[in-house]
N, C-alpha and C positions, 0 to 999 in steps of 0.2 A: 264461496264462489270459486269455481275452477279457473285454471289459467292455461293459456296456450302460448308456446314459444316456438318461433321459427328461426333457426340459425341460417345466416347468409354465408357462413364460412364453409368451404369444401374440405377443410382440414380434418381428417379423422382424429388426430391427436387433440385438436381443439374441441371437437364435438363430443368425444368421449369424456373429456375433462369438464365440459359444460354440463353434461349429463350427471357427472358425479357432484358438481357444485349444486345443482338443483336438488339432487337426492339428499345431500347433506344439509343444505341451508334453507330450502323452501319450507313453508309452514307444514307441519306434519299432518294436519287435518284437511289439507286442500288437494283435490285431484288435479293432476297436472299432465299436460301433453307437450312433449318436445318433438319437433320434426326437423330432420336435417338430411342433407346429401353429402356423401364423401367422395373424394377423389379415389381412383383405384387403389385398393388395399385388401389385405386379408386380415381378418380379425378372429383370433382364437379365444376360447374360453379360459377363464382364470386357471383352471385345473387341468389344462391340456398340455401335450408334449408337442412343441413346434416342429421338432425333427420328424415326428410321426405323422403329423397332420398336413404338412405343407410340402410341396415340391419346390425346394429351395432353388434348384437350377432354373426352373421355369420362372420363378419369382424374380430372380436376378436378371434373367434375360429380358423380362418385361419391364424391369425397373420399378417394381411394385414393392412397397414396404409391408411388413406384417406387424400387427399390434396385439398385445395380450390385454384384453379388457379386464375389468375388475369383477365382472359377474361371471357366473358359470355358463353352461351350455356348450354347444359345438362351434365348429369353425364355419365362418361365412365369408363370402367374397362381396365387397362393396365396390361400386363405381357410380358415376353420375347418372346411370340409367336406372337406379333403384332408389326408393324412398325409405328412409329409416325413421322409425317412430319409437318413442319411449313414453310409456304410460305409468305415471307415478301416483301412488295412492296411499291412504292411511293403512297401516298394516292390519288393523282390526277389520277393515272391509275389503281387503285384498283377496281376490280369487284368481287363480291362474287362467281361468277361461275368459276373463274380462278383456284382456288384450286381444285375444284372437276373435272374440265376439265383436270388438271394435273394428278390426280389419274385415271381418265377414260382413258386417253391416255396411261398411264403405263399399265393398264390391257389389253388394246387392243394390245400393243406391246408384251405382254406376252401370247397372244392368249387365254385369258380368255373369253369364249363366254357369250353373253347375258348381258354385262355390260351396265348400263344406269344411268341417273341422275333423281331422283324423284323430286316432286314439293317442297320438303324441302331442296333441294340442297345436298342430300346425294347420294353417289354412291351405286348403288344396282346391284345385279345380279339375273336375273330371267325373265321370260316371262311376259310382261305387258299385262294384260287382262282387258278390259274396261267393260265387261258385268256385273259383280257383284263385288261390292267393297270388299266384304269379300274374294273373289277369289284372288284379287290383293294382299291383305295382307297375304293370306295363301301361295302364291307362290313367294312373294318378299322376298329376303334375304338381310339384311342390312349389308354391309361389310366395310363401311367407315363412321365414324361419324365425324362431323366437327363443329368448332366454329370460331368466328371471334373476332378481336380486332382492333379498329380504334382509332387513337389519333394523333393530330397535323398533321405532314407531313408523317407519316408512318401508315401502316395497315398490318395486317397479317391474314391469314387463316390457322388454324391448324387442323389436323385430325389424325385419327388412322385407320390403315388398318389391318384387321384381316387375318392373314395368317394361324396360327395354335395355337390359344389361347385356354385356359381352359374355354370353354363356360359353362360347368357345374358350375364352381365356379363363373363365371360372373352372372349367373342366381340367385345364392344364395345371393351374397353380394348386388345385386341391387334389391332384392325382399323386399319390405317394406309393412308392414301391418297396418301402422298408419292411418287408414281411418278417425279417428276422429280428425286429426290434419289439420287445415286449416290456410292459411296465404297468404301473398303477394309475396312470393318468386317465382322464375321461376321454373316451374315443368318440368321434363324431359318428352319427348314423347317416350314411350316405343315402340320398334320396334323388329321384329323377326330378329335374327342374325345368321350368319353362316360363318365358315372359308372358305377362298378361296380354301384351300387344299381339302375340301370336295366337291368342285364343278367341279374339273378338274381331268382327268385321267392321268395327268403327274405331275411331281414334280416341284414346284416353291420354291426354297430355299430363305432364307432371303438375302443372298449376291446378288443373281440374281435379286431379286425384287428391292433392293436398287440401283444397277447399272442401271436398267431400269428406275427407277424413276429419277435418275440424268440425264440420256440421254434425257428423256422427258422434264425435266426442261431446259436443255441446248438448246434443239430445240425450245422451246416456248419463252425463254428469252435471247438467245444469249450467252450461256455459252461456256467455252472452255474445259470442261471435268475435270478440276482440282477440287479436293476435299480436304479441310482442315480438318484434324482430330483434335478433341478437347478432352483433358483429364482433370480430376479434378485438378490435380497438376499443369499442365502447362498451362491450358486454351488455349488461342490463342497466347501465347508468348508475351503478352504485346501489342498486336495490338491495343487494345482500352485502354484508361486511366482507372486506378483504377479497373481493371478487378476483381482481387481477392476480394477487399473490397466490390465491388458491389454484387458479388455472395454470399459472406459470409453474408452480411446484408440481402439479399433476402431470403436465406435459413432460417435464424433466424426468419424472419417475417412469412414465410410460416408454420413454426413449432409451432408458438405461438397460445395459446388458443384464444387470441383476434382476430387473423385472421381466424382461422379454424371455430370457433363458434361465436365469437363476431360480425362478419360481417352479421349474419343472420337477416333478416328483421322480423318484428313483426309477431307472429303467436299465434293461440289459440289451446289448446289441452284439450280434455275432456277424462278423464280416469275413468273407473268403476271397482269396485272390490267387490266380494262377500267374506266375511270373518266372520266365526263363526255366521252365521245367520244374519249378518248385510250387507246391501248394501251401499257401499261407492262411492260417485261421487266426482271427483276432476275436477274443471274447472280452467285451467291455461292460463295466457297470458304471453308471454315472448318476449322481445325485445333485440336485440344484445346479445342473449344468457342468459339474466338475467330475472328472474321471476318478473314481474311488478304487476301482479294481480293474486290472488288465492282465490278460494272459495271451501271449503271442506264441504260436506253434508253427514250426516248419516241417513239412512232409516232402521228402524227396526220394523217389525211386524206392529201393528196398531198405533204406537206412532208418525207416521208422519215423515216429513223431518226436520232435525235439522242442522243449520249452525254452524260449528265448528270455532269460532272466533279465539281462540288462535293458533290452528294448522294452520289455513289459514294465519295468520299474520306472523308466523314463517317461512313460505316458501317464502315470498316476499323478494326480494333482493338476493336470492341464485342463483347460476349458474345452469341453467336448466341441468338436467341429473346428476349433481354431488351432489347438496344439501349439500355442505360441510359446516363445522363450524356451524351447526345448533344445538341448545340446545334443542333437543327433549327429551321427557320423555321416560323411558324404555318401557312403555306400547305402545308407538307409533313406536317401532323399526321395527316390522313386516310390518307396513304400509309404513314406509319410504323405507325399502328394496324393497317392491313391487313397489313403485313409481319409484325408481332408475332403476329397471328392465324394467318398461314400458316406461320410457323416452329414 
């Protein structure tokens, strides 16, 4: 018998930890659906570079946190205007298309016209046109983003469905201008997005969408219509061993600098600065969030390019973006502040 869980918590840290708890502890042979909403946040994939994927200035101005999830995939924006779902299945019967088929079936039941699945297994709404590639991109609206996690005997597909999200804020926090940063991390594939509420001339509220999603799940996986609600305080009432300890430990890990930034694969970043008639070039290599190589050059007039040994060496070993506990001279203060802003 399949199971359906609905989280009443808006905390992304709690909900991602709940997802991991169900993934690790639920019976391996049971299909399972978890549904939740998150307060505004940005969620990046496990193998992504937060400095490359996110506009940190916009994020800080909006007071929005970012979280690195434990599964792969690209960067997504969550707020209370979208619905997140997580489909867990036995690995033996897992197919990547089942999660998107579930979302597609839900949209069809809700009479949303023109819903289809693209070649990247995302659910889209819009007319498919084969004549010009640009036309396809112009008329395709991406309404459900998805990612996967497969391990041992369990697998899951999770995604987010845009009902009435702040797309203006989504565009700001996911707009990154670090063109001179390159590395081995997984890069997000940018797609045009649109809310479902903008595509239909009738109302689809969140309760209606969740009910229809559950009905679609029950039809596909043999459910009985029962939904178990989950709260931060009560969790699932001790259904699984060490529920609270597991979630508490998971949240602590997700919040840590070592997880958020320290998981980042090696990358290079070249930064240029014009200051008081001097052209400054900084070439940085960082691995797991720590600067491992650094070269600072000064170019002024006809004097040529000069390597700044002391300043370069002082940056090595510092946490990228923070440059904490660095014994820099007062004359370098403006330069360090500039670096911190650019990082």
